[in-house]
C-alpha positions in Angstrom: -94.1 -90.4 52.2 -93.2 -93.9 52.0 -89.3 -94.1 52.0 -88.3 -97.7 50.3 -84.6 -98.5 51.8 -84.3 -101.3 49.2 -83.3 -99.7 46.4 -79.7 -99.5 45.5 -78.7 -96.2 46.6 -74.6 -95.0 46.0 -74.3 -91.8 46.2 -76.0 -89.0 47.9 -73.5 -86.4 45.9 -75.1 -83.9 43.8 -76.3 -85.4 40.0 -79.7 -84.4 38.0 -82.9 -84.9 39.1 -84.8 -87.6 38.1 -81.7 -89.1 37.2 -82.8 -92.8 36.5 -81.0 -95.9 35.2 -83.3 -98.8 33.9 -81.8 -102.1 34.9 -82.5 -105.3 33.3 -84.2 -107.7 35.8 -81.3 -110.9 35.7 -83.4 -114.4 36.1 -82.1 -115.0 39.6 -82.9 -111.8 41.6 -86.1 -112.1 43.6 -88.8 -108.4 42.1 -90.3 -106.6 44.9 -93.6 -105.1 43.3 -94.8 -101.5 44.4 -97.6 -99.2 43.3 -96.5 -96.8 46.3 -94.6 -93.4 46.0 -91.4 -93.9 47.2 -88.0 -91.4 47.6 -85.4 -91.6 45.3 -82.6 -90.5 47.5 -80.2 -90.5 44.9 -81.9 -87.2 43.3 -81.0 -85.2 46.7 -84.6 -83.7 48.1 -86.6 -83.8 44.8 -89.1 -86.7 46.0 -89.2 -88.7 42.8 -92.8 -90.2 42.5 -92.6 -93.5 40.6 -94.5 -97.2 40.6 -91.8 -99.9 39.6 -90.2 -102.8 40.4 -87.3 -102.8 42.8 -84.6 -104.7 42.3 -83.0 -105.1 46.1 -79.4 -106.7 44.6 -78.5 -105.6 41.4 -75.0 -103.7 41.3 -74.1 -100.2 40.5 -72.9 -99.3 37.0 -70.1 -97.0 37.2 -71.5 -93.8 37.4 -72.1 -92.0 41.1 -76.2 -91.5 42.0 -78.2 -94.5 40.3 -81.1 -96.2 41.5 -81.8 -99.0 39.9 -85.8 -99.8 39.1 -88.3 -100.2 36.4 -91.6 -99.7 35.8 -94.5 -101.6 36.3 -98.4 -102.0 36.8 -99.6 -100.2 38.9 -102.2 -101.3 42.0 -99.4 -103.5 43.3 -98.8 -103.5 47.0 -94.9 -103.5 48.4 -93.7 -106.4 49.3 -90.2 -106.7 51.2 -87.6 -108.7 50.4 -86.7 -110.3 54.1 -90.2 -111.3 53.8 -90.5 -113.7 50.5 -89.2 -116.5 51.2 -86.4 -117.9 48.6 -87.5 -120.5 45.5 -87.1 -123.7 46.4 -83.8 -125.5 45.1 -85.2 -128.4 42.9 -84.1 -131.6 44.0 -83.9 -134.5 41.6 -85.5 -137.9 42.3 -82.4 -140.0 42.2 -78.9 -138.7 43.0 -76.2 -140.7 41.7 -72.3 -141.2 42.2 -69.6 -143.7 42.2 -66.8 -144.3 40.6 -65.6 -146.3 37.8 -61.8 -148.5 37.0 -60.9 -150.0 34.1 -58.0 -152.5 34.8 -55.5 -154.4 32.6 -52.7 -156.5 33.9 -50.1 -158.4 31.8 -47.5 -161.0 32.8 -45.1 -162.6 30.7 -44.5 -165.2 32.3 -46.9 -166.9 35.4 -46.8 -171.0 36.8 -49.0 -170.9 39.1 -51.4 -172.5 39.1 -51.4 -172.9 35.5 -48.2 -172.2 33.0 -48.6 -169.6 30.7 -47.3 -167.0 28.8 -48.0 -163.6 27.8 -51.4 -163.2 29.8 -54.0 -160.8 30.0 -56.1 -159.6 32.6 -58.8 -156.9 31.9 -61.5 -155.8 34.4 -64.3 -153.2 34.2 -66.1 -152.3 37.1 -68.3 -149.4 38.5 -70.0 -148.6 41.6 -72.8 -146.5 42.0 -74.1 -145.0 45.3 -77.7 -144.2 43.8 -80.3 -142.2 46.1 -83.7 -141.6 45.6 -85.3 -138.5 46.5 -82.6 -138.4 48.8 -84.0 -140.7 51.2 -83.3 -144.1 50.2 -80.1 -145.2 49.2 -79.0 -148.3 47.3 -75.4 -149.0 46.2 -75.0 -150.9 42.9 -72.0 -153.2 41.4 -71.7 -154.1 38.0 -68.4 -156.2 36.8 -67.1 -158.1 33.9 -63.8 -159.5 33.6 -62.3 -161.2 31.1 -58.5 -162.6 29.7 -56.7 -164.0 27.1 -55.5 -167.3 28.9 -56.9 -170.9 27.8 -58.2 -171.7 32.0 -59.2 -168.3 33.3 -62.6 -167.9 33.6 -64.7 -164.8 31.9 -67.7 -163.4 33.7 -70.0 -160.5 34.5 -71.6 -159.5 37.2 -74.4 -157.3 38.6 -75.4 -156.6 42.3 -77.9 -154.2 43.5 -77.9 -153.9 47.5 -80.4 -151.8 49.8 -77.9 -149.7 51.6 -79.1 -149.9 55.1 -76.1 -148.4 57.1 -76.6 -145.5 55.0 -80.5 -145.3 55.5 -80.1 -145.3 59.7 -77.4 -142.8 59.0 -80.4 -140.6 56.8 -83.2 -140.9 59.6 -80.5 -140.1 62.4 -79.4 -136.9 60.7 -83.2 -136.0 59.8 -84.3 -137.1 63.5 -81.0 -134.8 65.3 -81.9 -131.8 62.3 -85.5 -131.7 64.1 -84.0 -131.8 67.4 -81.8 -129.0 66.2 -84.5 -126.7 64.7 -86.0 -126.6 68.9 -83.3 -126.7 70.3 -82.2 -123.2 72.7 -80.6 -121.2 69.8 -77.7 -119.3 72.5 -75.1 -121.5 73.1 -73.9 -122.5 76.4 -70.6 -120.1 76.1 -73.0 -117.5 75.5 -75.0 -118.1 78.6 -72.0 -118.3 80.7 -71.0 -115.4 79.3 -74.0 -113.7 80.6 -73.3 -115.5 84.2 -70.0 -113.9 84.3 -70.8 -110.3 83.5 -73.8 -110.9 86.6 -71.0 -112.4 88.5 -68.4 -109.7 88.0 -71.1 -106.8 88.8 -72.2 -108.0 91.5 -68.8 -108.7 92.6 -67.2 -105.6 91.9 -70.6 -103.7 94.0 -70.2 -105.8 97.2 -66.9 -105.2 97.0 -67.1 -101.4 97.0 -69.6 -101.9 99.4 -67.6 -103.7 101.8 -64.0 -101.9 100.8 -62.7 -100.3 104.2 -62.1 -96.8 102.6 -66.5 -97.1 101.7 -67.0 -97.8 105.3 -64.5 -95.4 106.6 -66.2 -92.7 105.1 -69.3 -94.4 105.8 -68.8 -94.2 109.5 -67.9 -90.3 109.1 -71.0 -89.7 107.4 -72.8 -90.7 110.6 -70.2 -88.9 113.4 -70.8 -85.8 111.6 -74.9 -86.7 111.6 -75.1 -86.7 115.2 -73.4 -83.4 115.9 -75.5 -81.3 117.9 -78.2 -79.3 115.7 -76.5 -80.8 112.5 -79.0 -79.8 109.6 -81.3 -77.9 112.0 -81.9 -74.4 113.1 -81.4 -73.5 116.7 -82.7 -70.1 118.1 -80.6 -68.4 121.0 -82.3 -66.2 123.3 -81.2 -62.4 123.4 -81.1 -61.6 126.4 -79.2 -64.7 127.1 -76.3 -62.7 125.7 -75.5 -59.1 126.5 -73.4 -57.9 123.6 -73.0 -54.6 124.7 -71.8 -55.7 128.7 -70.0 -58.4 126.9 -68.5 -55.9 124.6 -67.5 -53.1 127.8 -66.0 -55.9 129.7 -63.9 -56.2 126.6 -63.0 -52.7 126.6 -62.6 -52.2 130.4 -60.4 -55.5 131.1 -57.2 -55.0 133.2 -54.5 -53.1 131.4 -52.2 -55.0 130.0 -48.7 -53.7 128.7 -48.4 -53.5 124.6 -52.2 -54.9 124.5 -54.1 -54.1 121.5 -57.6 -52.8 121.0 -60.6 -55.8 119.3 -60.3 -55.4 115.9 -63.2 -53.5 114.5 -64.1 -56.5 112.1 -64.4 -58.7 115.1 -66.5 -56.4 116.9 -68.3 -56.2 113.4 -68.7 -60.1 113.6 -70.4 -59.8 117.6 -72.7 -57.1 116.3 -73.6 -58.9 113.3 -73.9 -62.3 115.0 -75.9 -60.5 118.1 -78.2 -58.9 115.7 -79.1 -61.7 114.2 -80.1 -63.2 117.2 -79.1 -67.0 115.9 -76.6 -69.6 116.1 -76.5 -71.4 113.0 -74.4 -75.3 113.0 -73.5 -75.8 109.2 -75.7 -78.7 107.8 -74.5 -82.8 106.8 -74.1 -83.3 103.8 -76.5 -86.2 103.5 -75.6 -88.0 99.6 -73.0 -90.6 100.4 -75.4 -92.0 102.5 -77.8 -92.1 100.4 -75.7 -93.3 97.5 -74.4 -96.5 99.6 -77.9 -97.4 101.6 -78.8 -97.2 97.1 -75.6 -98.9 96.3 -75.7 -101.7 99.1 -79.8 -102.2 98.2 -78.7 -103.1 94.2 -75.9 -105.7 95.7 -78.2 -107.1 97.6 -80.8 -107.4 94.4 -78.1 -108.4 92.1 -77.4 -111.5 94.8 -81.2 -112.4 93.9 -80.6 -111.7 90.1 -77.1 -114.0 90.2 -79.0 -116.6 92.1 -81.9 -116.8 89.7 -79.3 -116.5 86.5 -77.2 -119.4 88.7 -80.7 -121.0 88.2 -81.1 -120.6 84.1 -77.7 -121.0 83.8 -78.1 -124.7 85.3 -81.4 -125.7 83.9 -80.2 -124.1 80.3 -76.5 -126.9 80.6 -79.2 -129.8 81.7 -81.3 -129.4 79.0 -78.5 -129.2 76.3 -76.6 -132.2 78.8 -79.9 -134.2 78.0 -80.0 -132.5 73.8 -76.6 -134.1 73.5 -77.0 -137.3 75.6 -80.7 -138.2 73.1 -78.3 -137.4 70.1 -76.1 -140.3 71.0 -78.7 -142.3 71.8 -80.1 -141.8 68.4 -76.8 -142.6 66.9 -75.6 -145.6 69.4 -79.2 -147.4 68.1 -78.6 -150.7 67.6 -82.0 -152.1 66.6 -84.9 -150.8 64.8 -87.2 -151.1 68.2 -84.5 -148.9 70.4 -84.8 -146.8 67.2 -88.3 -146.0 67.0 -88.2 -145.7 70.9 -85.7 -142.5 70.9 -87.7 -140.7 68.1 -90.4 -140.7 70.2 -88.6 -139.7 73.3 -87.5 -136.7 71.2 -91.5 -135.9 69.6 -90.2 -136.8 66.1 -93.0 -136.5 64.1 -93.1 -139.1 61.0 -93.5 -136.3 58.4 -89.9 -135.2 59.1 -89.0 -138.6 58.1 -88.6 -140.7 54.6 -91.6 -142.8 54.2 -92.3 -146.5 55.6 -89.1 -145.8 57.8 -90.0 -148.3 60.5 -90.0 -150.9 57.5 -87.2 -150.4 55.6 -85.2 -150.3 58.8 -85.6 -153.6 59.9 -84.1 -154.7 56.6 -80.9 -156.5 58.2 -79.8 -156.9 54.3 -81.0 -157.1 50.8 -79.4 -157.7 47.1 -80.7 -158.9 43.9 -77.4 -159.8 41.8 -74.1 -161.0 42.8 -75.0 -161.7 46.7 -73.4 -163.2 49.9 -75.1 -165.5 51.7 -73.6 -165.5 55.4 -75.7 -167.0 57.9 -74.3 -169.6 60.0 -71.4 -172.3 60.7 -74.0 -175.2 60.3 -76.5 -173.7 57.6 -74.8 -171.5 55.0 -71.0 -169.4 55.7 -69.8 -166.8 53.1 -71.3 -168.4 50.3 -72.1 -166.4 47.0 -74.4 -166.9 44.8 -76.6 -165.3 41.3 -79.9 -164.6 43.1 -81.7 -162.7 45.5 -81.1 -162.7 49.6 -83.0 -161.1 52.2 -83.3 -160.5 55.9 -86.0 -158.6 57.8 -85.6 -157.7 61.8 -88.3 -156.2 63.3 -89.1 -158.1 66.3 -89.2 -161.4 64.7 -86.6 -162.3 62.2 -87.0 -163.3 58.7 -84.4 -164.8 55.8 -85.0 -165.8 52.6 -81.4 -166.5 50.3 -82.0 -168.4 46.4 -79.7 -168.4 43.6 -76.9 -170.4 41.7 -73.9 -170.8 43.2 -70.7 -169.9 42.4 -69.0 -172.8 44.7 -65.4 -173.7 45.0 -65.8 -169.3 46.0 -66.2 -168.3 42.3 -64.2 -170.4 40.0 -61.6 -167.5 38.5 -59.4 -169.6 37.5 -60.6 -173.0 35.9 -62.7 -173.3 33.1 -64.6 -176.1 33.3 -67.9 -175.8 30.9 -69.3 -179.5 32.3 -69.7 -179.3 35.9 -73.2 -179.1 36.9 -75.6 -176.2 37.5 -75.5 -175.4 41.8 -78.3 -173.7 43.5 -79.1 -172.6 47.1 -82.8 -172.2 48.8 -83.3 -170.8 52.1 -85.6 -170.2 54.8 -85.0 -168.7 57.9 -87.3 -167.4 60.9 -87.3 -166.5 64.7 -87.7 -164.1 67.1 -85.5 -161.9 68.9 -83.0 -159.2 67.4 -80.0 -160.3 65.4 -77.1 -160.2 67.0 -78.6 -160.0 70.4 -81.3 -162.6 72.0 -82.7 -164.7 69.1 -83.1 -167.9 68.5 -83.7 -168.8 64.5 -84.9 -172.0 62.5 -83.5 -172.6 59.1 -84.3 -174.7 56.1 -82.1 -174.9 53.0 -82.3 -177.1 50.5 -80.5 -177.3 46.8 -77.4 -179.1 44.6 -73.5 -178.8 45.6 -71.0 -180.3 43.7 -67.8 -180.7 45.1 -66.2 -183.0 43.6 -64.5 -181.9 39.7 -66.9 -182.5 36.3 -66.5 -185.1 34.1 -65.4 -183.9 30.5 -67.1 -187.3 28.7 -70.5 -186.7 27.4 -73.7 -188.9 28.4 -72.5 -189.4 31.7 -75.7 -189.8 34.2 -74.8 -187.6 37.2 -75.5 -188.6 40.9 -78.0 -186.6 42.9 -75.7 -184.3 44.3 -78.9 -183.0 45.9 -79.6 -181.9 49.9 -81.7 -180.7 52.2 -81.2 -180.2 56.0 -82.4 -178.1 59.2 -80.5 -176.1 61.7 -81.6 -174.2 64.7 -80.0 -171.9 66.1 -79.9 -169.4 69.6 -77.6 -166.7 70.5 -77.7 -165.6 74.1 -76.2 -162.2 75.1 -74.8 -162.3 78.5 -74.5 -158.9 79.1 -72.5 -156.4 76.8 -69.6 -158.1 77.2 -70.0 -161.3 76.1 -71.8 -163.5 73.3 -72.7 -166.9 73.3 -73.4 -168.8 70.0 -75.0 -172.4 70.0 -76.2 -174.0 66.5 -77.1 -177.9 65.7 -78.0 -179.2 62.3 -79.3 -182.4 60.4 -79.3 -182.8 57.0 -80.3 -185.3 54.1 -77.5 -188.7 53.6 -75.4 -188.0 50.2 -76.5 -189.6 47.6 -74.1 -192.9 48.3 -75.3 -193.4 51.7 -79.2 -193.5 50.8 -80.9 -196.5 51.0 -82.1 -198.0 47.2 -85.2 -197.5 47.7 -85.2 -193.9 49.7 -85.4 -191.3 47.1 -86.8 -188.4 49.6 -84.4 -186.2 50.6 -87.0 -185.2 53.6 -87.5 -188.8 55.1 -83.4 -189.0 55.5 -83.6 -185.8 57.6 -86.3 -186.9 59.9 -84.2 -189.9 60.2 -84.0 -189.6 64.1 -82.2 -193.3 64.6 -79.3 -192.3 62.5 -76.6 -189.4 63.8 -74.3 -189.4 61.4 -75.7 -187.0 59.7 -75.6 -184.3 62.6 -73.5 -181.6 63.6 -73.4 -178.8 66.3 -71.3 -176.3 66.8 -70.6 -173.8 70.2 -68.8 -170.7 69.8 -68.3 -167.9 72.4 -66.9 -164.3 72.2 -65.9 -162.3 75.5 -64.1 -159.2 76.9 -63.1 -158.7 80.6 -63.3 -154.8 80.7 -60.5 -154.9 84.0 -57.7 -156.6 82.5 -59.0 -155.8 78.8 -58.3 -158.9 78.1 -60.8 -160.3 75.1 -61.6 -164.2 74.7 -63.1 -165.9 71.3 -63.2 -169.8 70.8 -65.5 -171.8 69.2 -65.8 -175.7 68.5 -67.7 -177.6 65.6 -68.3 -181.2 65.3 -69.4 -183.4 61.7 -70.8 -186.4 61.2 -69.2 -188.5 58.2 -73.1 -188.0 56.3 -73.7 -184.0 57.4 -74.0 -181.8 54.5 -74.5 -178.4 54.8 -73.3 -175.2 52.2 -70.7 -174.4 55.0 -69.3 -177.8 54.6 -66.7 -178.4 51.5 -65.3 -182.0 52.3 -67.6 -184.8 53.2 -67.8 -188.7 54.0 -65.5 -187.8 57.1 -66.3 -187.3 60.6 -64.5 -183.8 61.7 -64.4 -181.8 64.5 -62.4 -178.2 65.2 -62.0 -175.9 67.5 -59.9 -172.9 68.0 -59.0 -170.8 71.7 -57.5 -166.9 70.7 -56.8 -164.4 73.7 -55.5 -161.1 73.2 -53.8 -159.6 76.0 -53.0 -155.6 76.5 -49.8 -154.8 78.8 -48.5 -151.7 80.7 -51.3 -149.3 79.8 -51.4 -150.9 75.9 -48.1 -150.7 74.9 -47.8 -154.3 74.6 -50.3 -156.6 73.1 -49.7 -160.5 73.1 -52.1 -162.1 70.8 -52.0 -166.4 71.6 -54.0 -169.2 69.6 -54.5 -173.1 69.3 -57.0 -174.2 66.6 -57.4 -177.9 65.9 -58.4 -178.5 61.7 -59.6 -175.4 60.9 -58.6 -176.1 58.0 -61.2 -175.6 54.3 -60.1 -175.5 51.0 -62.3 -174.9 48.5 -60.1 -176.4 45.9 -59.4 -179.4 47.2 -61.7 -181.9 46.4 -61.4 -184.7 48.8 -62.2 -185.7 51.9 -59.8 -184.4 54.3 -59.8 -184.4 58.2 -56.5 -183.9 60.2 -55.4 -183.9 63.7 -53.0 -180.8 64.6 -52.9 -178.9 67.0 -51.4 -175.1 65.6 -50.2 -172.9 67.7 -49.3 -169.4 67.1 -48.4 -166.5 68.9 -47.8 -162.6 68.5 -46.1 -159.8 70.4 -46.9 -155.9 69.5 -44.9 -153.3 71.0 -46.4 -149.5 70.6 -44.8 -147.0 72.6 -45.1 -142.9 71.9 -42.3 -141.9 69.8 -40.5 -145.4 69.4 -40.4 -147.5 66.5 -43.3 -149.9 66.3 -42.3 -153.4 66.9 -44.0 -156.9 66.1 -42.5 -160.2 66.5 -45.4 -163.4 65.6 -44.8 -167.4 65.1 -46.9 -168.6 62.8 -48.4 -172.2 61.2 -48.6 -173.1 57.9 -49.6 -175.9 56.2 -49.4 -177.6 52.6 -51.3 -180.6 50.8 -49.7 -182.7 48.5 -51.5 -185.1 46.7 -49.9 -188.6 46.2 -52.1 -190.2 44.7 -56.3 -190.8 43.6 -56.9 -191.4 47.4 -54.2 -190.6 49.6 -52.9 -186.9 50.8 -50.1 -186.3 52.8 -49.7 -182.5 55.0 -47.0 -180.8 55.5 -46.5 -178.6 58.5 -44.1 -175.5 59.1 -44.2 -172.9 61.2 -42.7 -169.2 60.8 -40.9 -166.8 63.0 -41.2 -163.1 61.8 -40.0 -159.8 63.4 -41.0 -156.6 62.0 -40.1 -152.8 63.0 -41.7 -149.9 61.8 -40.6 -146.2 62.8 -42.1 -142.5 61.2 -40.1 -139.9 61.9 -39.1 -136.2 60.8 -35.3 -134.7 60.0 -36.5 -131.7 59.8 -39.1 -131.2 57.2 -38.5 -134.2 55.7 -40.6 -137.4 56.8 -38.5 -140.2 57.0 -39.6 -144.1 57.3 -38.1 -146.9 58.3 -38.6 -150.6 58.7 -36.8 -153.7 59.1 -38.0 -157.5 58.6 -36.4 -160.8 59.9 -38.1 -163.6 58.7 -37.1 -167.5 59.4 -38.7 -170.4 57.7 -38.5 -173.4 59.5 -39.6 -176.2 56.6 -37.3 -178.5 54.7 -36.6 -178.9 50.7 -38.1 -182.2 50.6 -41.5 -180.4 51.9 -42.1 -178.0 49.5 -40.1 -176.3 46.1 -40.6 -173.3 47.7 -37.3 -171.1 46.9 -36.6 -169.9 50.5 -37.1 -172.9 52.3 -35.6 -173.2 55.6 -34.1 -170.0 55.2 -33.6 -167.1 57.1 -34.1 -163.5 55.3 -33.6 -159.8 57.0 -35.0 -156.9 55.1 -34.1 -153.5 55.5 -36.3 -150.4 54.4 -36.0 -146.5 54.7 -38.5 -144.3 52.7 -38.3 -140.1 52.9 -41.1 -138.0 52.1 -39.8 -134.3 50.9 -42.5 -132.8 49.3 -43.0 -133.6 45.8 -40.4 -136.5 45.8 -40.7 -139.7 47.4 -37.9 -142.4 47.3 -37.1 -146.3 49.1 -34.1 -147.7 49.2 -34.6 -151.7 49.8 -31.7 -154.5 51.0 -32.5 -157.5 51.7 -30.7 -161.1 52.2 -31.7 -164.6 51.8 -29.5 -167.7 53.5 -29.7 -171.2 53.3 -27.5 -173.7 53.5 -27.3 -174.1 49.8 -27.4 -170.5 48.6 -27.6 -167.1 49.6 -29.2 -164.1 47.8 -28.5 -160.9 48.2 -30.6 -158.0 46.6 -31.0 -154.2 46.4 -33.1 -152.0 45.2 -33.8 -148.0 45.1 -37.1 -146.7 43.7 -38.1 -143.0 43.5 -41.6 -140.9 42.5 -41.6 -137.4 41.9 -44.5 -134.7 40.8 -43.3 -133.0 38.0 -46.7 -131.1 37.7 -50.0 -131.1 39.5 -51.3 -133.4 37.2 -48.4 -135.4 36.6 -45.8 -137.3 38.1 -43.3 -140.3 38.0 -41.3 -143.0 39.2 -38.6 -145.4 38.2 -36.5 -148.0 40.1 -33.9 -150.6 39.6 -32.9 -154.0 41.4 -30.4 -155.9 41.4 -29.8 -159.6 42.3 -27.2 -162.0 43.0 -28.2 -165.9 44.1 -24.5 -167.5 45.0 -24.0 -171.7 44.5 -24.8 -170.3 41.0 -23.2 -167.5 40.4 -26.4 -165.6 39.1 -26.4 -162.2 38.7 -30.0 -160.3 37.5 -30.7 -156.7 37.1 -34.3 -155.9 37.1 -36.4 -152.1 36.8 -40.1 -150.8 36.9 -41.8 -147.1 35.8 -44.7 -145.7 37.0 -46.4 -142.8 35.7 -49.8 -141.0 37.5 -52.0 -138.6 35.0 -54.4 -136.4 36.4 -57.2 -135.1 33.7 -59.4 -132.8 35.3 -63.3 -133.9 34.6 -62.0 -137.1 33.2 -60.3 -139.0 35.9 -57.0 -140.7 37.0 -54.6 -142.8 34.7 -51.9 -145.3 36.5 -49.4 -147.4 34.2 -46.7 -149.7 36.1 -44.0 -151.6 33.7 -41.8 -154.0 35.5 -39.0 -156.5 35.0 -38.8 -158.4 38.2 -37.9 -162.4 38.7 -40.1 -165.1 40.5 -39.4 -168.8 41.1 -38.5 -171.5 38.7 -37.2 -174.7 38.1 -34.1 -176.0 40.4 -34.2 -173.0 42.5 -33.3 -170.3 40.5 -35.0 -167.0 39.7 -36.3 -166.6 35.6 -37.6 -163.4 34.2 -41.2 -162.0 35.0 -42.0 -159.0 32.8 -45.1 -157.3 34.3 -47.1 -154.2 33.0 -50.5 -152.6 34.6 -52.7 -149.6 33.0 -55.6 -148.7 35.2 -58.4 -145.7 34.9 -60.2 -144.6 37.7 -63.1 -141.9 37.5 -64.9 -140.8 40.8 -68.2 -138.7 40.1 
């Protein structure tokens, strides 16, 4: 009879024969059909023949001696549970994860850039990571912003982008999964353990063979083997010895006083030897010699086996290293061609990868809706559009972008319903891999409105259309140095076109005109010997050059920048320095502006383990002031900033201390800035104790007109796992005006399971007001955030 071991047997105690309990079949248990006779071991030695359906994972029902099966139709074969595959888990076609945010900000008073009271800003935003067939990832953004402000622009945005980085990661993961499935199953440690076992066995055996005690024992055995007649019977001639004569001679020896006769047992011994007629030497025991030879032979054999195992180990180690190197190359493959080469070298079949993966891998960027166009310095740089943008780069390069422009980078502040519409269209073609050696030709056209729109009606708008070409080349000198150069030529602005020439293309192709040309070059490099990072650029714009990267027009401009980062003392000290001229682009300034001031900046950072982090910087700042419709002035001042931050432990309490020094080198006539030409000190101390966190802050601002002293304390406590609350208080005292002010704040965080997190904040604070005095400002925020 066939014993079906998959029957759940709970006891071998005596139970009523053939006692069987029928168990309902849960939907998640696989069924094993059988029509064979089997023995129910729960009923002892009695054979219980039955035909049924076995439940391999059923549980005991609380009574001993029960097995679980139910009857099924006959003539069904036995199927082992381990041989039947588990039902495949169904993967949905669409998989969506992401987050949703709703945020409300309240300001009782604002003065920049326009004065308003009791302003609310509402923002609803969601970010969705959508994956189709678990292979094709996309990212979707939905944003809606509205306010009760008379000046703030309200907008709704939608953006859908193909997630190229995630798609590449999925390709690499699928390839690594295939490689791992064909990789050796044993770990290197397992093979090392086997090799160590062989080495120990061979070493112990060789030590026994070469042991001095073993050698001494072997020598003694060989010496015994050399005894005459050892191991052989030597026959003696009976006539050689006359035992009777010998015995008589012994008895007839000269008389010695007190001598005794030969004892009878000795006489018997000699008589027995005489009668035997033989003299046998004890045979030598050769078992040790045989054992030694066998062990020596085994030791020699183990040495040969050890050499073989060491070869296997080296081969296995090399194979694992090669697999690890192949995985690293897959992860580091930058271009589509590099990744395809690695996939082929690892013999990864296309069936394990997503369909059309080669085409999708070549998509560098793809966006519909709100998307960013970031192509080159002289064509379009960081321009936000509503439309479509695609970059496709297998071995050649093609890019297309088209859509409406929110110039001035999304006019969040100014509502300008009368501003004319703007749009951009670009086509780029080239050869090479992006961020490597490439040459790209760009054609762009569209409509760009730099100046403010007029509120008057029935006003003829000028022709703001433009067109241009650029030729860009990227050359990678080595892995650490890259050089990019670009030249461009555009159409003439409407106010400089000949009266009878309205064609944009003809103005672009007028090669005897150089005022509508521009060129740029930039480079960056890493000197590995000293770990020095260098970067720089130079740009020149003609007075009539137009593009979607250049904001101001009508003035010939140049801009350059040099920057260097150098670590010292094994990267404990890092110094950064830069020089730049006219690197000023402000989309809110509606004028032609050019500056020849050279800005200088210097920063040093010290990072020593177990010591505070220290940073010192000297930075330039600039401010534009409008004097009239055609005149602007620039005020430049520098700021010296020193910052120290230190995190440490005191017993079980985490502590953080920080201090800051700031010095503004400007005059009161330069700006209405409250802290003009002041020296500021700030010290902050925080602690983190399980559920309680706290912070104390003290600051002092010293100027020639007044001193401002500020002190504040705040704390946050986790009351429950889902609830935390905090509160704070701030005290201000301003000399010269003898003003004392007290502010406060409160926060709360509520985590609702399966719903999300709610954050509440309210604060009474102070902002700069008229006559260099602080005025009260109440703020509040409600935020809801959910991850799904």
